[in-house]
MITOR-985073 format. One record per residue (C-alpha): residue in one letter; x, y, z. Coordinates in steps of 0.5 Angstrom, whole numbers, plus 2048, in hexadecimal, padded with zeros to 3 digits. Example, Ala and Ser with C-alpha at 12.3 -4.5 7.8 and 13.67 -1.06 7.14 Angstrom:
2
a8197F7810 s81B7FE80E 
END
This chain:
70
x79177A7BC x7947747B8 x79B7747B8 x79F7747B1 x7A67737AF x7AB7727AA x7AC76B7A8 x7B27697A4 x7B57627A0 x7BC7647A2 x7BD75D7A4 x7BB75A79E x7BF75E79A x7C575C79E x7C375579C x7C3756795 x7CA75B795 x7CD754797 x7CB75479D x7CE75B7A0 x7CF75B7A7 x7CC7617AB x7D37637AC x7D57637A5 x7CF7687A4 x7D176C7AA x7D876D7A7 x7D576F7A0 x7D17747A3 x7D57777A9 x7D07737AE x7D176E7B4 x7CF7677B3 x7CA7697B9 x7C776E7B5 x7C676A7AF x7C37657B4 x7BE76A7B7 x7BB76D7B0 x7BB7667AE x7B77647B4 x7B276A7B3 x7B476D7BA x7B87737B7 x7B67777B1 x7BC7797AD x7BD7807AB x7BC7827A3 x7C37827A2 x7C477B7A5 x7BE7787A1 x7C077B79B x7C777879C x7C577179D x7C0771797 x7C6773793 x7CB76D796 x7C5769793 x7C476D78D x7BC76E78F x7B877378F x7B6776796 x7AF773795 x7B276C794 x7B676C79A x7B177079F x7A977079F x7A57747A3 x7A07707A7 x79A7737AA 
END
């Protein structure tokens, strides 16, 4: 069975938001820089609440930030 995963555009969105750091994003949504790094790298899938918070920071919809890669 092929693996599926959630991919994201967080790194690009951070860059476009004035080169926001992982720590800045984490502080805005109540997560650590390490957790943001893991989500960004695809090593950890965020909770639905965290995903909505991340999308809200960038003024994007969930599917503009996260995509299901099957």
